[in-house]
C-alpha positions, 0 to 999 in steps of 0.5 A, a space after each residue: 500500500 502506498 502512503 502520502 504523509 502530510 506533515 501539518 503541525 499545529 504546534 511543536 513542529 520538531 515533535 511532529 517531524 519526529 512522529 512522522 519519522 517514526 511512522 515512516 519507519 514503522 510502515 517500512 518495517 510492515 512492508 508499506 511504502 511511503 510514496 511521498 511526504 508533504 511538509 506544510 505549515 511550520 514543518 518547513 522549518 526543518 530547512 533550518 536544521 541539518 539533523 532533520 534534513 539528514 534524517 529525511 534525506 536518508 529516507 529519500 535515498 533508501 526508498 525514493 520517497 518524494 519529499 515536497 516542501 510547500 513554497 508558500 509556507 517557506 515564504 510565509 516563514 521567511 525561509 530559504 529552501 533546503 540546499 539539497 536535491 532530495 527536497 522539491 519546493 512545490 505548490 499545492 497542485 503537487 500535493 493533490 497529485 501525490 494524494 491521487 497516486 496514494 492509496 492512503 493519506 495520513 496527516 500529522 498535526 
């Protein structure tokens, strides 16, 4: 089964990213596929932390998971995109496309 993760934290973006990583690891152990991850809201602040970037890059490198960061939220938080080819800066149309391709969508808030 292919999953799309939407990371949209209401509070404490670091805790939400940690939860999402744990979920992705569990899904992998159960033979599920995390097809794509969309970073929205304050989760785009991961671009300011090299440890978070490395964790998600590892998932992308291992599983070819599509990592998408919302362009509008980067602008809203006055952040530069990550300096990594593992992450795509995209709009909401890319999220809609990823959701169409997934069997299930999981939103982490």
